[in-house]
C-alpha positions as CSV (number, residue, x, y, z in Angstrom):
1,X,0.0,0.0,0.0
2,X,1.4,3.4,-0.9
3,X,2.2,5.8,1.9
4,X,0.7,9.3,2.0
5,X,2.5,11.8,-0.2
6,X,4.9,14.1,1.7
7,X,7.0,17.2,0.9
8,X,9.7,19.3,2.3
9,X,9.0,22.8,3.6
10,X,11.1,25.3,5.5
11,X,8.6,27.7,7.0
12,X,4.9,28.4,7.5
13,X,3.9,32.0,8.0
14,X,0.5,32.7,9.5
15,X,-1.5,35.9,9.2
16,X,0.3,36.9,6.0
17,X,-1.2,39.9,4.2
18,X,1.1,40.4,1.2
19,X,0.8,36.9,-0.5
20,X,-2.6,37.2,-2.1
21,X,-6.0,38.5,-1.0
22,X,-7.1,38.6,2.6
23,X,-5.4,37.1,5.6
24,X,-3.4,34.0,4.5
25,X,-1.2,31.2,5.6
26,X,1.9,31.1,3.5
27,X,3.7,27.7,3.1
28,X,7.3,27.9,1.9
29,X,8.5,24.9,-0.1
30,X,12.2,23.8,-0.2
31,X,14.1,23.8,-3.5
32,X,14.3,26.2,-6.4
33,X,15.7,25.8,-10.0
34,X,16.8,29.4,-10.0
35,X,19.5,31.3,-8.1
36,X,18.5,35.0,-8.2
37,X,21.2,37.3,-7.0
38,X,18.7,39.0,-4.6
39,X,16.7,36.0,-3.4
40,X,14.8,36.8,-0.2
41,X,14.6,33.2,0.9
42,X,18.1,31.6,0.4
43,X,17.3,28.9,2.9
44,X,14.8,27.6,0.3
45,X,17.2,27.4,-2.6
46,X,18.3,23.8,-2.0
47,X,16.1,20.7,-1.7
48,X,18.7,19.2,0.7
49,X,18.7,20.4,4.3
50,X,20.9,23.4,5.2
51,X,22.1,24.5,8.7
52,X,21.7,28.1,9.7
53,X,24.3,29.3,12.2
54,X,23.7,32.4,14.3
55,X,27.1,33.4,15.8
56,X,25.4,35.9,18.1
57,X,23.7,33.1,20.0
58,X,26.8,30.9,20.0
59,X,28.2,30.1,23.5
60,X,31.5,28.7,22.2
61,X,30.9,25.5,24.0
62,X,32.1,23.4,21.0
63,X,29.4,20.7,21.6
64,X,28.6,20.9,17.8
65,X,32.3,20.3,17.0
66,X,32.3,17.1,19.1
67,X,29.0,15.9,17.8
68,X,29.4,16.5,14.0
69,X,29.6,13.0,12.4
70,X,31.4,14.4,9.4
71,X,33.9,16.5,11.3
72,X,33.2,19.6,9.3
73,X,32.8,22.1,12.2
74,X,35.8,23.8,13.8
75,X,36.2,26.6,16.4
76,X,37.7,29.9,15.3
77,X,38.0,33.3,16.9
78,X,35.0,34.4,14.9
79,X,32.8,31.5,16.1
80,X,32.2,28.1,14.7
81,X,33.3,27.5,11.1
82,X,31.5,24.9,8.9
83,X,32.8,23.4,5.7
84,X,29.5,23.7,3.8
85,X,30.8,21.6,0.9
86,X,31.1,18.6,3.1
87,X,28.1,19.3,5.4
88,X,25.3,16.9,4.8
89,X,22.7,18.8,6.8
90,X,22.0,15.9,9.2
91,X,21.0,18.3,12.0
92,X,23.0,16.6,14.8
93,X,24.8,19.9,15.6
94,X,21.5,21.6,15.9
95,X,20.2,18.9,18.2
96,X,23.1,19.3,20.7
97,X,23.4,23.1,20.6
98,X,22.2,24.4,24.0
99,X,21.7,28.0,22.8
100,X,19.8,27.3,19.5
101,X,22.6,28.9,17.5
102,X,22.3,26.1,14.9
103,X,19.0,25.3,13.2
104,X,18.0,23.0,10.4
105,X,16.1,24.8,7.6
106,X,13.6,22.1,6.6
107,X,11.1,19.6,7.7
108,X,9.1,16.9,5.9
109,X,5.3,16.9,6.2
110,X,2.5,14.8,4.8
111,X,-0.5,16.2,3.0
112,X,-2.8,15.7,5.9
113,X,-0.3,17.2,8.4
114,X,0.1,20.3,6.3
115,X,-3.7,20.7,5.6
116,X,-4.5,20.4,9.3
117,X,-2.1,23.3,10.0
118,X,-3.7,25.4,7.1
119,X,-7.2,24.7,8.4
120,X,-6.4,26.1,11.8
121,X,-7.2,29.6,10.5
122,X,-10.1,28.9,8.2
123,X,-12.3,31.4,10.2
124,X,-9.8,34.2,9.3
125,X,-9.8,33.1,5.6
126,X,-13.6,33.2,5.5
127,X,-13.9,36.6,7.2
128,X,-11.2,38.3,5.1
129,X,-11.5,36.6,1.7
130,X,-8.1,34.9,2.4
131,X,-6.7,31.4,2.2
132,X,-3.4,29.6,1.7
133,X,-0.4,30.6,-0.5
134,X,2.3,28.2,-1.6
135,X,5.6,29.9,-2.0
136,X,9.3,29.0,-1.7
137,X,11.7,28.3,-3.1
138,X,9.6,27.1,-6.0
139,X,6.5,25.1,-5.0
140,X,6.2,23.6,-8.5
141,X,9.5,21.8,-8.0
142,X,7.6,19.4,-5.6
143,X,4.6,19.2,-8.1
144,X,3.1,15.9,-7.0
145,X,3.0,16.9,-3.4
146,X,1.7,20.4,-4.2
147,X,-1.1,19.1,-6.4
148,X,-2.3,16.8,-3.6
149,X,-2.3,19.6,-1.1
150,X,-4.1,21.9,-3.5
151,X,-6.8,19.2,-4.0
152,X,-7.2,18.7,-0.3
153,X,-7.6,22.5,0.3
154,X,-10.3,22.6,-2.4
155,X,-12.2,19.9,-0.5
156,X,-12.1,22.3,2.5
157,X,-13.2,25.2,0.4
158,X,-9.9,27.1,1.1
159,X,-8.8,29.7,-1.5
160,X,-5.5,28.6,-3.1
161,X,-2.6,30.7,-4.4
162,X,0.6,29.5,-6.0
163,X,3.5,31.9,-6.0
164,X,5.8,30.8,-8.8
165,X,8.7,31.7,-11.0
166,X,7.0,29.8,-13.8
167,X,10.1,27.8,-14.5
168,X,8.6,24.3,-14.8
169,X,7.5,21.8,-17.3
170,X,4.3,22.6,-19.3
171,X,2.5,19.5,-17.9
172,X,3.1,20.7,-14.4
173,X,1.9,24.2,-15.1
174,X,-1.3,22.7,-16.6
175,X,-1.9,20.4,-13.7
176,X,-1.4,23.2,-11.2
177,X,-3.7,25.5,-13.1
178,X,-6.6,23.0,-12.6
179,X,-6.2,23.2,-8.9
180,X,-5.2,26.9,-8.3
181,X,-7.4,29.9,-7.8
182,X,-4.7,32.5,-8.3
183,X,-1.1,32.6,-9.6
184,X,1.4,35.1,-8.2
185,X,3.7,35.0,-11.2
186,X,7.2,36.5,-10.8
187,X,8.5,38.3,-13.9
188,X,12.0,39.8,-13.7
189,X,13.6,40.4,-17.1
190,X,12.5,40.0,-20.7
191,X,16.1,40.0,-22.2
192,X,17.1,36.3,-22.2
193,X,20.8,36.9,-21.7
194,X,20.4,39.2,-18.7
195,X,17.8,36.9,-17.2
196,X,20.2,34.0,-17.3
197,X,23.0,36.1,-15.9
198,X,21.0,37.2,-12.8
199,X,18.8,34.2,-12.1
200,X,20.9,31.3,-13.4
201,X,18.3,30.1,-15.9
202,X,17.0,31.2,-19.4
203,X,13.5,32.7,-19.5
204,X,11.9,31.2,-22.6
205,X,10.1,28.5,-20.6
206,X,8.9,31.2,-18.1
207,X,7.5,33.5,-20.8
208,X,6.0,30.5,-22.6
209,X,4.3,29.3,-19.4
210,X,2.9,32.7,-18.6
211,X,1.5,32.9,-22.1
212,X,0.0,29.4,-21.7
213,X,-1.6,30.3,-18.3
214,X,-3.2,33.4,-20.0
215,X,-4.5,31.1,-22.8
216,X,-6.1,28.9,-20.1
217,X,-7.8,31.8,-18.6
218,X,-6.0,31.4,-15.2
219,X,-6.3,34.2,-12.7
220,X,-2.8,35.9,-12.6
221,X,-1.1,38.6,-10.6
222,X,2.3,39.6,-11.9
223,X,5.0,40.3,-9.4
224,X,8.0,42.3,-10.5
225,X,11.0,42.7,-8.1
226,X,12.5,46.1,-8.8
227,X,16.3,45.7,-8.5
228,X,18.5,48.8,-9.2
229,X,21.1,48.2,-11.8
230,X,19.6,44.8,-12.8
231,X,16.0,45.3,-14.1
232,X,15.0,48.9,-13.3
233,X,16.0,50.3,-16.6
234,X,13.6,51.8,-19.2
235,X,14.3,49.1,-21.8
236,X,13.2,46.3,-19.4
237,X,10.2,48.3,-18.2
238,X,9.0,48.8,-21.8
239,X,9.7,45.2,-22.8
240,X,7.7,43.9,-19.8
241,X,4.8,46.2,-20.6
242,X,4.8,45.3,-24.2
243,X,4.9,41.6,-23.4
244,X,2.0,41.7,-21.0
245,X,-0.2,44.2,-22.9
246,X,-2.1,41.5,-24.9
247,X,-2.8,39.3,-21.8
248,X,-6.4,39.4,-20.6
249,X,-6.0,37.1,-17.5
250,X,-3.8,39.5,-15.4
251,X,-5.6,40.7,-12.4
252,X,-2.9,43.3,-11.5
253,X,0.8,44.0,-11.3
254,X,2.7,44.2,-8.0
255,X,5.9,46.2,-7.9
256,X,8.3,44.9,-5.2
257,X,11.0,47.4,-4.5
258,X,14.3,45.8,-3.5
259,X,15.5,45.7,0.1
260,X,18.4,43.8,1.7
261,X,16.6,42.6,4.9
262,X,17.5,39.0,3.8
263,X,21.3,39.7,3.7
264,X,21.7,38.4,7.2
265,X,20.3,35.0,6.1
266,X,23.2,34.6,3.7
267,X,25.7,35.2,6.4
268,X,24.0,32.5,8.6
269,X,24.1,30.0,5.8
270,X,27.7,30.8,5.0
271,X,27.0,31.7,1.3
272,X,27.9,35.0,-0.5
273,X,25.3,37.6,-1.1
274,X,25.7,38.5,-4.8
275,X,23.4,41.6,-4.7
276,X,25.7,43.4,-2.3
277,X,26.0,46.5,-2.4
278,X,22.8,47.3,-4.3
279,X,20.7,50.0,-2.6
280,X,17.0,50.3,-2.5
281,X,15.5,51.9,-5.6
282,X,14.9,55.6,-5.7
283,X,11.3,56.8,-5.5
284,X,11.5,58.2,-9.0
285,X,12.2,54.8,-10.5
286,X,9.4,53.2,-8.5
287,X,7.1,55.9,-9.7
288,X,8.2,55.5,-13.3
289,X,7.4,51.8,-13.2
290,X,4.0,52.4,-11.6
291,X,3.1,55.1,-14.1
292,X,4.1,53.0,-17.1
293,X,2.0,50.0,-16.1
294,X,-0.9,52.2,-15.2
295,X,-0.7,53.9,-18.6
296,X,-0.6,50.4,-20.2
297,X,-3.9,49.7,-18.5
298,X,-2.9,47.6,-15.5
299,X,-4.0,48.0,-11.9
300,X,-0.7,48.5,-9.9
301,X,0.2,48.1,-6.3
302,X,3.4,48.3,-4.3
303,X,4.9,45.6,-2.1
304,X,2.3,42.9,-2.1
C-alpha cells in the first residue's frame, strides 16, 4: 500500500497579508531551479537540508564540533566555522546546541499534516477573503505533493494561491492550473541573456508558461521585483509592458522594491550575497514603473 505523499518545507507564515487577497497562511517549499542574486529566501534554494548558524547566539561550548559525524565544524576566533561543501545537513549539531545557534532549515510533512495546519485559521480566511499561499523556493518543484495539497484544500473550500517563477514543465503548469485559484507569477527580465546572468536560468520557458496560463484563462497577478542596476532600466520596463499588454488574465501588477533585509540570512548560511552592495530603488524609478504600467492599462500596487 502506498504511503501518504509528503513534501519538504522550510517555513509556515500565518496571518500573511502580502501573499494574495485577505489574511493568509503562506507555506514555503524547499528547492528552487533558479538562483536569483537578490533571493529573499536563500534557505529555500536547495532541496537538501541546510544548517543556519547564528554566531550571536553561540556560546562557544564546542558541543557541535564534538557531535558532528562528518567532522566539518571547527572553532575559530569568529565563532564556529563549517565546511559547507562537506556538510550533509544531518542536524546533529542543531540537536546538541544548548543556545539554539544552529537550526535545520527544513522539515518533511505529509499532505494531511500540512492541511491540518492550514485549516487552523479557516475562520480568518472566511472573514477576510483569504486562504493559503504556496511559495518557496519554487513550489512547482515538488509538483506531486503540491497538487495533492491543493486538492485537499479545495475539498475544505480554502482559496489557493501559488507563488511561482514559472520555471517548470508545461505539464506541471497545466496540472497546477486546474487546482489553483490565483497565480502570483514572478517576472523579472525579458532579455534572455540578462535573465540567465542574474537568475541562473533562461527565461523562454517562463515566458511561454505565462502565455500558456493566460491562454487557459487562469487568474494571474504579476510580481516584479525592482532591483536597481539589474532590471529597473527603461528598456526592461517597456519590454515587460509590451509583453504583458495583450494578456487578458492578469488581475494586477505588483511592484516589489528591492531591500536587503535578507542579507543576514546569507551570512548565517555561509554563502555569498551577490546583490551586495545594491541599494533600495529611488522613488522616481518606482514611480516611473508604476506610471508606465498604469498607462498600459494595468492596476498596480506596491509591495504585495
